[in-house]
C-alpha positions as CSV (number, residue, x, y, z in Angstrom):
1,M,8.2,-19.8,-37.9
2,S,7.2,-16.2,-37.1
3,F,3.5,-16.3,-36.0
4,F,1.1,-14.1,-34.2
5,K,-2.6,-14.5,-33.4
6,Y,-4.9,-12.4,-31.3
7,V,-8.3,-13.6,-30.1
8,D,-10.8,-11.3,-28.5
9,N,-13.1,-13.6,-26.6
10,G,-14.8,-11.0,-24.5
11,K,-14.4,-10.2,-20.8
12,G,-12.1,-12.4,-18.9
13,P,-8.4,-13.1,-18.1
14,T,-5.6,-12.0,-20.4
15,K,-3.5,-15.0,-21.6
16,L,-0.1,-14.7,-23.2
17,F,1.5,-17.7,-24.9
18,I,5.0,-17.5,-26.3
19,G,7.0,-20.1,-28.4
20,G,10.4,-19.9,-30.0
21,L,12.0,-18.2,-27.1
22,H,15.5,-19.3,-28.0
23,G,17.3,-21.5,-30.4
24,N,15.2,-23.4,-32.9
25,E,12.4,-24.2,-30.5
26,G,9.8,-22.3,-32.6
27,V,9.7,-25.3,-35.0
28,T,8.1,-27.4,-32.2
29,S,6.0,-24.8,-30.5
30,L,4.4,-23.6,-33.7
31,K,3.0,-27.1,-34.3
32,F,1.1,-26.8,-31.0
33,L,0.0,-23.2,-31.4
34,K,-1.5,-23.9,-34.8
35,R,-3.5,-26.8,-33.4
36,I,-5.3,-24.6,-30.9
37,K,-9.0,-24.1,-31.8
38,D,-10.9,-20.9,-31.0
39,E,-13.9,-22.8,-29.7
40,N,-11.7,-24.4,-27.0
41,L,-10.8,-21.0,-25.4
42,S,-12.3,-19.5,-22.2
43,Q,-13.6,-16.0,-22.2
44,G,-10.9,-13.4,-22.2
45,Q,-8.1,-11.9,-24.3
46,F,-5.6,-14.3,-26.0
47,Y,-2.2,-13.5,-27.5
48,F,-0.2,-16.1,-29.2
49,Y,3.4,-15.4,-30.4
50,N,6.0,-17.7,-32.0
51,F,9.4,-16.4,-32.9
52,D,12.0,-17.2,-35.5
53,K,15.3,-19.0,-34.8
54,T,17.7,-17.0,-32.5
55,P,21.0,-17.8,-30.8
56,Y,20.4,-20.1,-27.8
57,I,20.6,-18.3,-24.5
58,S,19.0,-20.0,-21.5
59,T,16.1,-18.1,-20.0
60,I,17.5,-18.8,-16.5
61,D,20.5,-16.6,-17.5
62,K,20.2,-12.9,-17.1
63,E,21.9,-12.4,-20.4
64,Y,18.7,-13.7,-22.1
65,Y,16.7,-10.8,-20.9
66,E,19.4,-8.4,-22.2
67,S,19.1,-9.9,-25.7
68,E,16.9,-8.5,-28.4
69,L,14.3,-11.2,-28.1
70,G,14.5,-11.2,-24.3
71,Q,13.7,-7.5,-24.3
72,K,10.7,-8.2,-26.6
73,V,9.4,-10.8,-24.3
74,L,9.6,-8.4,-21.3
75,E,7.9,-5.7,-23.3
76,L,5.0,-8.0,-24.1
77,I,4.7,-9.0,-20.4
78,E,4.7,-5.4,-19.3
79,D,2.3,-4.2,-22.0
80,L,-0.2,-7.0,-21.7
81,R,0.1,-7.8,-17.9
82,P,-1.3,-11.3,-18.5
83,D,-3.2,-13.2,-15.9
84,F,-1.9,-16.4,-17.5
85,Y,1.6,-16.6,-19.0
86,T,2.8,-19.7,-20.7
87,E,6.1,-20.5,-22.4
88,L,6.2,-23.3,-24.9
89,H,9.7,-24.8,-25.0
90,C,11.3,-27.9,-26.3
91,Y,14.3,-29.9,-25.3
92,S,16.6,-32.7,-26.5
93,L,15.7,-36.1,-25.1
94,K,19.3,-36.7,-24.2
95,N,19.0,-34.0,-21.6
96,Y,16.0,-35.5,-19.9
97,D,17.8,-36.7,-16.8
98,K,19.8,-33.5,-16.5
99,L,16.8,-31.3,-16.6
100,T,14.9,-33.4,-14.0
101,S,17.7,-33.9,-11.6
102,L,18.1,-32.0,-8.3
103,E,21.7,-31.4,-9.4
104,R,20.2,-28.6,-11.6
105,Y,19.1,-26.8,-8.4
106,K,22.5,-27.3,-6.8
107,K,24.3,-25.9,-9.8
108,T,22.0,-23.1,-10.9
109,G,19.6,-22.3,-8.0
110,V,16.7,-23.1,-10.3
111,P,14.6,-26.2,-9.5
112,P,14.5,-29.1,-11.9
113,L,11.7,-29.5,-14.4
114,I,8.9,-31.8,-13.2
115,K,7.9,-35.0,-15.0
116,L,4.3,-34.7,-16.2
117,G,4.5,-38.1,-18.0
118,N,5.5,-39.4,-21.4
119,H,8.6,-37.2,-21.5
120,V,6.6,-34.0,-21.1
121,L,8.1,-31.6,-18.5
122,V,6.6,-28.7,-16.7
123,S,7.7,-26.0,-14.3
124,S,7.1,-22.3,-13.4
125,V,9.0,-19.7,-15.5
126,S,12.4,-18.4,-14.9
127,P,12.9,-17.0,-11.3
128,L,14.6,-14.0,-12.9
129,I,11.2,-12.8,-14.1
130,R,8.6,-14.6,-11.9
131,M,8.7,-12.2,-8.9
132,T,9.7,-9.1,-10.9
133,Y,7.3,-9.0,-13.8
134,F,4.3,-10.9,-12.4
135,S,2.0,-10.8,-9.3
136,T,1.6,-13.9,-7.1
137,E,-1.8,-14.3,-8.7
138,T,-0.5,-14.7,-12.2
139,V,-0.5,-18.3,-13.5
140,C,3.0,-18.9,-14.9
141,K,3.8,-22.1,-16.7
142,T,6.7,-23.5,-18.7
143,L,5.8,-26.5,-20.9
144,E,8.6,-28.6,-22.4
145,F,8.2,-31.1,-25.2
146,P,11.0,-33.1,-26.9
147,C,12.0,-31.1,-30.0
148,F,10.4,-32.5,-33.1
149,E,13.4,-31.9,-35.3
150,K,15.7,-33.9,-33.0
151,L,13.5,-37.0,-33.0
152,N,14.8,-39.8,-35.1
153,S,14.3,-43.6,-34.9
154,E,17.5,-44.1,-32.9
155,I,16.6,-41.5,-30.3
156,I,12.9,-42.6,-30.1
157,K,14.0,-46.2,-29.5
158,K,16.8,-45.3,-27.0
159,Y,14.5,-43.3,-24.8
160,N,11.3,-45.4,-25.4
161,F,9.5,-42.3,-26.6
162,N,5.9,-42.5,-27.6
163,K,5.1,-39.4,-29.7
164,T,1.3,-39.9,-29.7
165,L,1.1,-40.2,-25.9
166,A,3.5,-37.3,-25.4
167,I,1.4,-35.0,-27.6
168,E,-1.7,-36.0,-25.6
169,T,0.0,-35.3,-22.3
170,Y,1.3,-31.9,-23.5
171,E,-2.0,-30.8,-25.0
172,E,-4.0,-31.8,-22.0
173,L,-2.2,-29.3,-19.8
174,L,-2.0,-26.7,-22.6
175,N,-5.8,-27.0,-23.1
176,L,-6.4,-26.7,-19.3
177,I,-4.6,-23.3,-19.5
178,L,-6.7,-22.3,-22.5
179,I,-10.1,-23.2,-21.0
180,S,-9.5,-22.0,-17.4
181,P,-11.6,-19.0,-16.6
182,S,-9.7,-18.2,-13.4
183,R,-6.6,-19.1,-11.4
184,D,-8.9,-20.8,-8.8
185,Y,-10.3,-23.1,-11.5
186,F,-6.8,-23.9,-12.8
187,E,-5.5,-24.8,-9.3
188,K,-8.4,-27.1,-8.5
189,E,-8.1,-28.9,-11.9
190,M,-4.4,-29.3,-11.4
191,L,-4.9,-30.8,-8.0
192,K,-7.4,-33.3,-9.4
193,K,-5.3,-34.3,-12.4
194,H,-1.7,-33.9,-11.3
195,A,-1.7,-33.9,-7.5
196,S,1.8,-35.4,-7.2
197,Q,3.3,-32.8,-9.6
198,V,1.6,-30.0,-7.7
199,R,3.1,-31.2,-4.4
200,I,6.6,-31.2,-6.0
201,A,6.0,-27.8,-7.5
202,M,5.0,-26.4,-4.1
203,R,8.3,-27.7,-2.5
204,Y,10.3,-26.1,-5.3
205,A,8.4,-22.8,-5.0
206,E,9.1,-22.7,-1.3
207,K,12.9,-23.3,-1.9
208,V,13.2,-20.4,-4.4
209,F,10.5,-17.9,-3.5
210,G,9.5,-18.6,0.1
211,K,6.8,-20.6,2.0
212,D,3.7,-18.7,0.9
213,F,4.5,-18.4,-2.8
214,P,2.2,-20.4,-5.2
215,P,3.7,-23.2,-7.4
216,Y,2.5,-21.6,-10.7
């Protein structure tokens, strides 16, 4: 699952994409990273990382950033200082309701993930690093797709999961990040395509970071 790719696409924003952040998520994220085509990239510098299986520690726990891989992630962020930072995660469909419930905020202080459609979830990144390692101008996104290795006929039927539509939904947002030449462009396109999700993200950002903090 270990994977790295660098694309020098001239002058433009620096974009960092990381998959396999914990557990066995790299199996799923690698499938998406390998489908990315160079001709679909904006100008700028692109860094794609996917890591091997590691013990699962949630990225909303401070212990994660004390782990070997967590330290590596922080080093990449500090060294590259990306204008766009994207984490490619996956989750078990059985946790869909828990991850999208406001109970998550009550229990952890971290807002729930936002439903993008077709069981694809989206959010900002962990509050533990959002304000510490990035500027307010950095576009920070977490993308969540149901883990491929946990999908079987029983689960697919129980949760009425459409893999084809889910992939289309996930890659639509991933591709928007890839083609965006600037934060301003990304924000305008998000408002056009996902206005309701943007409004929810704005409310969540205000709860955690304050009234003037952006939802990305």
